[in-house]
C-alpha positions in Angstrom: 2.5 -3.2 -12.3 5.0 -4.5 -14.6 8.8 -4.5 -13.7 9.5 -1.5 -16.1 6.7 0.5 -14.3 7.9 -0.5 -10.8 11.4 0.4 -11.7 10.3 3.9 -12.8 8.4 4.2 -9.7 11.4 3.4 -7.8 13.6 6.1 -9.4 13.4 8.8 -6.8 14.5 6.2 -4.2 17.4 5.0 -6.2 18.4 8.7 -6.9 18.3 9.6 -3.3 20.6 6.7 -2.5 23.2 8.1 -5.0 23.1 11.4 -3.1 24.1 9.6 0.2 22.0 12.2 2.2 20.0 10.2 4.9 17.6 13.1 5.1 16.5 12.5 1.7 16.2 8.9 1.5 13.1 8.4 3.7 10.8 10.9 1.9 11.9 9.4 -1.4 11.2 5.9 -0.3 7.7 6.9 0.9 7.1 8.7 -2.4 8.1 5.6 -4.3 5.8 3.5 -2.2 2.8 6.0 -2.6 3.5 5.9 -6.5 3.2 2.0 -6.6 0.2 2.0 -4.2 -1.6 4.8 -6.3 -0.7 3.1 -9.7 -4.3 2.8 -10.4 -4.8 6.4 -10.4 -2.3 7.7 -12.6 -2.7 11.5 -11.8 -2.1 10.9 -8.1 0.8 8.5 -8.8 2.3 11.0 -11.0 2.2 13.7 -8.3 3.8 11.5 -5.8 6.4 10.4 -8.3 7.2 14.2 -9.1 7.5 15.1 -5.5 9.9 12.3 -4.7 12.0 13.1 -8.0 12.2 16.6 -6.9 13.5 15.8 -3.4 16.1 13.3 -4.8 17.3 15.9 -7.4 17.8 18.5 -4.8 19.6 16.1 -2.6 21.9 14.8 -5.4 22.5 18.5 -6.6 23.6 19.2 -3.1 26.0 16.2 -3.2 27.6 17.2 -6.6 28.2 20.7 -5.3 30.4 19.4 -2.4 32.7 17.5 -4.8 
């Protein structure tokens, strides 16, 4: 995988770090790892990436509502 593909795969994890919710960091990290590992199978990698991004987006939205 190239650097661009790896950085896109790590996006759910990076968004979860911005949410500062410790409950969302671990699942997003696992989703990012699965995305990288399943890079040879694009459909499965896309599902893992979307699930991780959804978890991170919900955690980030919850943090923004607290402000």
